[in-house]
GUGUPA-443679 format. One record per residue (C-alpha): residue number from 0; residue in three letters; x, y, z. Coordinates in nm, 3 decimals, decimal comma. Example, Ala and Ser with C-alpha at 12.3 -4.5 7.8 and 13.67 -1.06 7.14 Angstrom:
+-----+---------+---------+---------+---------+
: num : residuo :       X :       Y :       Z :
+-----+---------+---------+---------+---------+
:   0 :     Ala :   1,230 :  -0,450 :   0,780 :
:   1 :     Ser :   1,367 :  -0,106 :   0,714 :
+-----+---------+---------+---------+---------+
***
This chain:
+-----+---------+---------+---------+---------+
: num : residuo :       X :       Y :       Z :
+-----+---------+---------+---------+---------+
:   0 :     Unk :   0,526 :   0,224 : -15,995 :
:   1 :     Unk :   0,817 :   0,452 : -15,869 :
:   2 :     Unk :   0,952 :   0,771 : -16,024 :
:   3 :     Unk :   1,198 :   0,589 : -16,257 :
:   4 :     Unk :   0,926 :   0,431 : -16,435 :
:   5 :     Unk :   0,788 :   0,773 : -16,561 :
:   6 :     Unk :   0,914 :   0,948 : -16,863 :
:   7 :     Unk :   1,038 :   1,324 : -16,788 :
:   8 :     Unk :   0,781 :   1,471 : -17,023 :
:   9 :     Unk :   0,465 :   1,325 : -17,161 :
:  10 :     Unk :   0,457 :   1,478 : -17,498 :
:  11 :     Unk :   0,113 :   1,356 : -17,567 :
:  12 :     Unk :  -0,039 :   1,587 : -17,294 :
:  13 :     Unk :   0,156 :   1,890 : -17,406 :
:  14 :     Unk :   0,013 :   1,930 : -17,740 :
:  15 :     Unk :  -0,272 :   2,204 : -17,712 :
:  16 :     Unk :  -0,392 :   2,327 : -18,050 :
:  17 :     Unk :  -0,131 :   2,346 : -18,345 :
:  18 :     Unk :   0,228 :   2,306 : -18,265 :
:  19 :     Unk :   0,434 :   2,607 : -18,280 :
:  20 :     Unk :   0,739 :   2,432 : -18,437 :
:  21 :     Unk :   0,828 :   2,105 : -18,572 :
:  22 :     Unk :   1,096 :   1,871 : -18,556 :
:  23 :     Unk :   1,279 :   1,673 : -18,831 :
:  24 :     Unk :   1,218 :   1,294 : -18,814 :
:  25 :     Unk :   1,608 :   1,241 : -18,840 :
:  26 :     Unk :   1,657 :   1,462 : -18,527 :
:  27 :     Unk :   1,392 :   1,285 : -18,346 :
:  28 :     Unk :   1,543 :   0,943 : -18,448 :
:  29 :     Unk :   1,899 :   1,065 : -18,336 :
:  30 :     Unk :   1,749 :   1,170 : -17,992 :
:  31 :     Unk :   1,601 :   0,812 : -17,951 :
:  32 :     Unk :   1,920 :   0,642 : -18,078 :
:  33 :     Unk :   2,140 :   0,837 : -17,829 :
:  34 :     Unk :   1,892 :   0,744 : -17,547 :
:  35 :     Unk :   1,870 :   0,385 : -17,650 :
:  36 :     Unk :   1,992 :   0,119 : -17,391 :
:  37 :     Unk :   2,256 :  -0,111 : -17,575 :
:  38 :     Unk :   2,309 :  -0,448 : -17,372 :
:  39 :     Unk :   2,261 :  -0,795 : -17,447 :
:  40 :     Unk :   1,888 :  -0,901 : -17,440 :
:  41 :     Unk :   1,955 :  -1,143 : -17,162 :
:  42 :     Unk :   2,032 :  -0,857 : -16,918 :
:  43 :     Unk :   1,707 :  -0,679 : -16,983 :
:  44 :     Unk :   1,326 :  -0,735 : -16,928 :
:  45 :     Unk :   1,038 :  -0,588 : -17,103 :
:  46 :     Unk :   0,834 :  -0,320 : -16,919 :
:  47 :     Unk :   0,573 :  -0,070 : -16,998 :
:  48 :     Unk :   0,630 :   0,308 : -16,933 :
:  49 :     Unk :   0,333 :   0,530 : -16,982 :
:  50 :     Unk :   0,159 :   0,248 : -17,189 :
:  51 :     Unk :   0,475 :   0,216 : -17,444 :
:  52 :     Unk :   0,698 :  -0,091 : -17,456 :
:  53 :     Unk :   1,042 :  -0,059 : -17,338 :
:  54 :     Unk :   1,333 :  -0,249 : -17,167 :
:  55 :     Unk :   1,464 :  -0,234 : -16,810 :
:  56 :     Unk :   1,821 :  -0,338 : -16,705 :
:  57 :     Unk :   1,810 :  -0,645 : -16,490 :
:  58 :     Unk :   2,040 :  -0,576 : -16,195 :
:  59 :     Unk :   2,060 :  -0,763 : -15,860 :
:  60 :     Unk :   1,926 :  -0,564 : -15,566 :
:  61 :     Unk :   2,159 :  -0,305 : -15,439 :
:  62 :     Unk :   2,305 :  -0,401 : -15,107 :
:  63 :     Unk :   2,168 :  -0,165 : -14,820 :
:  64 :     Unk :   2,480 :  -0,176 : -14,617 :
:  65 :     Unk :   2,879 :  -0,162 : -14,679 :
:  66 :     Unk :   3,041 :  -0,051 : -15,003 :
:  67 :     Unk :   3,006 :  -0,254 : -15,334 :
:  68 :     Unk :   3,083 :  -0,236 : -15,703 :
:  69 :     Unk :   2,865 :  -0,411 : -15,967 :
:  70 :     Unk :   3,051 :  -0,660 : -16,177 :
:  71 :     Unk :   3,011 :  -0,920 : -16,422 :
:  72 :     Unk :   3,139 :  -1,251 : -16,280 :
:  73 :     Unk :   3,114 :  -1,544 : -16,518 :
:  74 :     Unk :   2,858 :  -1,375 : -16,728 :
:  75 :     Unk :   2,639 :  -1,281 : -16,441 :
:  76 :     Unk :   2,577 :  -0,930 : -16,295 :
:  77 :     Unk :   2,663 :  -0,940 : -15,908 :
:  78 :     Unk :   2,768 :  -0,693 : -15,628 :
:  79 :     Unk :   3,111 :  -0,745 : -15,489 :
:  80 :     Unk :   3,200 :  -0,601 : -15,158 :
:  81 :     Unk :   3,482 :  -0,356 : -15,142 :
:  82 :     Unk :   3,645 :  -0,128 : -14,882 :
:  83 :     Unk :   3,510 :   0,197 : -14,841 :
:  84 :     Unk :   3,685 :   0,489 : -15,050 :
+-----+---------+---------+---------+---------+
***
């Protein structure tokens, strides 16, 4: 597991005693809606993050040399070589 598989805050571990404030369900849902990845299902794969189901964007391995851009070619994500900027 790399650092990108971990959520920034584990809220379950932060609760000690009685919470000092509450959050409205609508506000919490707005936060999740804002963070939701919206892409076609064929471009994602299921993953577990902190034992919670999630999805990860499937992108080809990033080239280690040269300058590239990520593009969709005939419906498939691919890295295209380009000139350095």
